C-alpha positions, -999 to +999 in steps of 0.1 A: -088+205-356-078+240-346-093+255-314-112+287-323-120+309-293-149+328-306-172+352-288-195+324-277-166+305-261-154+336-242-190+344-231-195+310-217-162+309-199-168+344-185-203+333-174-188+303-156-162+325-139-187+352-127-213+327-116-188+307-096-173+338-079-208+351-069-222+317-058-190+310-037-195+343-019-231+334-012-221+299-001-197+313+025-226+332+041-250+303+040-224+279+055-218+302+085-256+304+091-262+267+088-231+255+107-214+239+077-180+248+090-146+231+092-134+235+128-097+236+137-084+206+158-048+218+165-033+189+145-042+185+108-066+214+107-044+243+117-066+272+106-071+298+133-109+299+130-137+278+115-139+279+077-171+274+056-174+241+037-200+248+010-175+257-018-181+224-036-219+231-038-211+266-053-188+251-079-213+224-090-242+249-092-220+272-112-211+244-136-248+233-139-261+269-144-235+278-170-239+247-190-277+249-189-276+286-201-249+279-227-268+249-241-304+258-240-301+296-238-272+304-261-275+272-281-238+266-279-232+241-307-202+225-289-224+213-261-252+204-285-228+180-302-229+156-273-260+162-252-261+128-237-226+129-223-231+164-209-264+156-192-253+123-176-220+139-164-241+166-146-264+139-131-236+118-117-216+149-107-246+161-088-248+128-070-212+129-060-217+164-047-247+153-026-227+124-012-198+147-002-223+172+013-239+144+034-205+133+045-195+169+055-227+172+075-231+140+093-201+119+084-203+086+066-186+053+073-159+045+047-178+015+033-211+034+030-193+062+013-176+039-012-209+022-020-227+055-025-199+066-049-203+034-069-240+040-072-234+076-082-213+065-112-240+042-126-260+068-145-229+080-164-216+045-169-248+027-179-264+053-200-234+075-209-198+064-216-183+031-207-148+019-217-151-009-243-114-014-249-081-003-236-050+007-256-017+003-237+015+009-258+010-014-288-015-037-271-053-036-276-074-052-248-111-058-254-129-053-220-163-067-229-187-067-198-157-057-177-156-023-194-184-010-171-166-023-140-133-007-151-151+026-158-167+026-123-133+018-108-116+046-127-142+072-118-144+063-081-106+062-079-103+097-095-129+111-071-111+097-040-077+107-053-087+144-054-105+140-021-075+126-003-051+153-015-074+181-007-056+192+025-041+225+014-058+258+005-064+259-032-048+225-040-078+205-053-091+235-072-057+241-088-053+205-098-088+205-112-081+237-132-049+223-148-066+190-156-097+208-172-074+229-194-054+199-204-086+179-212-099+207-233-067+207-254-068+169-257-104+170-267-096+196-294-069+173-307-094+144-310-122+166-323-145+160-294-166+192-288-185+180-258-156+174-234-139+204-249-168+227-239-172+211-205-134+214-199-134+251-207-165+258-186-150+238-157-118+258-159-137+291-157-157+278-128-126+268-108-109+301-116-138+320-100-138+297-069-100+299-065-103+337-059-119+327-026-099+295-019-064+308-026-043+308+006-054+319+031-087+304+021-120+320+031-140+289+021-132+252+015-145+228-012-154+201+014-160+166+003-189+178-018-164+197-041-134+174-040-154+142-049-173+160-076-142+176-092-125+142-091-154+126-109-156+153-135-118+150-142-121+112-145-151+114-168-135+141-190-102+121-191-121+091-205-140+111-231-110+130-243-087+099-244-110+076-265-093+068-298-118+059-324-097+031-338-080+016-307-101+025-277-093+041-244-056+053-243-049+045-206-015+061-204-027+096-213-052+102-184-030+082-160-001+105-165-023+136-164-034+128-128-001+111-118+009+136-091-023+133-070-023+095-077+013+092-065+005+111-034-026+089-027-007+057-033+020+068-009-007+077+017-023+043+013+010+025+015+021+045+045-011+040+065-014+003+057+022-005+067+018+016+099-014-003+108-038+026+103-070+029+083-067+041+048-093+069+054-075+080+086-059+114+080-022+121+087+005+147+080+023+127+054+010+142+021+033+160-003+021+194+008+029+185+044+065+175+034+070+208+016+057+229+045+079+209+069+109+220+047+100+256+054+078+265+025+047+285+030+013+273+020+013+294-011+048+283-022+039+246-015+008+251-037+029+266-065+054+237-063+027+211-066+010+231-094+043+232-113+046+194-110+010+190-123+017+215-151+048+195-161+027+163-163+000+180-183+026+192-207+040+156-210+005+144-216-001+169-244+032+163-261+028+125-260-007+128-273+005+150-302+032+125-312+010+096-302+037+081-281+025+066-248+060+053-239+073+089-238+046+100-214+051+071-190+089+073-192+090+110-183+063+105-156+083+077-139+115+097-142+100+127-124+084+106-096+116+087-092+135+120-088+111+130-061+118+098-042+156+098-047+158+135-039+139+128-007+113+155-017+084+130-012+079+093-010+114+083+003+102+072+037+073+052+023+096+035-002+121+026+025+093+013+047+079-008+018+113-024+012+117-032+049+083-048+048+093-069+019+125-079+037+105-088+068+081-109+048+110-127+031+125-135+065+091-147+077+087-170+047+122-184+053+114-190+089+081-206+079+099-230+056+122-240+085+092-244+108+076-268+082+107-289+081+108-290+119+071-300+121+077-329+096+106-341+116+086-340+148+058-359+132+082-387+120+098-389+155+064-391+172+055-421+151+089-439+156+086-476+165+123-484+168+140-500+197+162-471+208+176-436+202+193-446+169+162-440+148+161-404+134+194-396+151+208-386+117+178-364+110+182-347+144+219-339+137+211-325+103+185-301+118+209-291+146+237-285+120+213-264+099+209-241+129+247-236+133+251-264+158+287-277+164+279-306+187+251-328+199+250-352+228+223-376+239+225-393+273+200-418+288+208-422+325+194-442+354+196-427+388+214-457+403+228-476+373+243-445+357+245-440+319+226-465+297+232-449+263+255-421+254+255-407+218+278-380+205+279-360+173+304-334+163+302-311+133+333-308+110+332-271+117+337-277+154+375-276+153+375-243+135+355-224+161+384-202+170+390-187+135+370-170+108+340-194+113+335-182+148+322-147+142+286-155+153+270-154+187+274-187+207+243-206+219+238-236+242+207-257+246+201-285+271+169-304+276+161-331+302+131-353+302+124-376+332+108-410+327+096-439+348+117-461+372+144-434+376+153-431+339+158-398+323+169-386+288+190-356+282+199-339+249+223-310+248+238-290+220+258-260+213+267-239+182+271-205+167+246-182+151+262-168+119+247-141+097+235-166+071+216-184+098+196-155+111+164-169+097+166-201+118+144-206+148+164-219+178+132-224+197+124-253+174+151-273+191+128-276+221+102-294+201+128-316+184+145-326+216+113-332+235+098-354+207+131-374+204+133-380+241+097-390+245+097-414+216+129-431+231+116-433+267+084-450+255+104-481+244+093-510+268+126-528+265+145-499+279+144-510+315+160-543+306+193-525+299+196-510+334+221-537+346+241-537+313+271-515+305+265-482+288+267-479+250+288-449+239+287-440+202+302-410+184+288-397+151+314-391+137+346-394+157+359-358+161+393-352+147+399-318+163+393-306+198+363-284+204+372-248+209+355-229+237+342-195+225+359-166+242+349-134+224+315-140+210+284-133+229+269-165+245+233-174+250+223-204+271+190-223+271+180-251+294+147-269+301+135-297+323+102-315+315+078-329+340+079-367+346+058-388+322+047-424+322+064-447+297+042-467+273 
């Protein structure tokens, strides 16, 4: 189908432009008289004086008036071709505008605002357009009853994406203008007159508003405008991307709004990883990055507009050749260049990978903690007659933490040593060469028992790079449980008058080298006396 810009089309677009320009001027006056102003705060809102906030209401009223006159006054056949879609789009769009106006006036809690947005989508989704199937590359996915859920999610997401990026004069209006024009061309390719007409009228409306909103702006959209524009873009993207044979072509509208979506995803990632609320504003959006690099507000707006124009061009080319892979490939390439070139998203990407690294370290430490807990439970249930039970398991855990030696001594205050166990790692003799590049550690734990008996476990080792995930503090629990289970043996006092038993596991072949260069860390602990069983 070839787009024919006849006199009716020009008249409707001109009507939208003129109505929007005039209503925006009126809205600026009404906003000052009613106190609907955006006050500077010295941080994110850096304007020198309060700015009116009723631009979104003017845009919606212009859209409503123009479509009503064009449909029922001029009997524009393009709008008459899809009355139901147009009417329900205006109804849900009006609800989004009202929610944003309410939020601008009194402020809504994030959950309340999200619930209201979901409810505002329902007229369009339930009685208008709902995605029945999704086409991704060569796959066809039937949605069934989930189609309505997906449609609501898409519309709410689009509205919030535009709302979150609306932090620069003219930005939301410019993005909306580019998307409306792109949607009009896509609708013309598919032969859909309804979204084609709405897209052209929407473009004319936003042009009239941008004359007031271009930097430095004399009026802002407010949430009433950004939420409504986001919803209209999402609804038009669905309608213009429906393929009669295969369903909703997801890649097309996703690439079209990829720049604001990318900015929003980075904002969510940045705020979550920094422990902040998603709705909490910051100076980390793409327009902030550009301004921090020395660009003015106008130049920053033009750079973002150029990125959106490129994505719109990619969308149109891929739709013409019916090649979703081309669209997604070029989209990912451009966003990747923004990250690699440190234009935007580099800090968030580094922060994300550091978070993944920290989570991996935590999971590794958790696995070690689980093994320690199992060893402690087995030792606590030990019913043997002496320290030989679980000695091998204890040495394995010590060696896993980089331990080079382990010594257990059971001593009586008058009779001296009762039992004396030694273990030496095969790596012990090589502590002075390449194996000895880690920090040295020492751990000694003494547990007093009854009748002058006490048990002492001591160990030393080196913390190499590949052992960073180990928890040396777990040695405390292991040594404490081992000593307690041994001191609870009733027959222990019968060995006081006997000679001490000294056992080595295994017999060391090389002398133990004393660390001289590495940093040393020493730990010692003495437990309170306990009563033997």
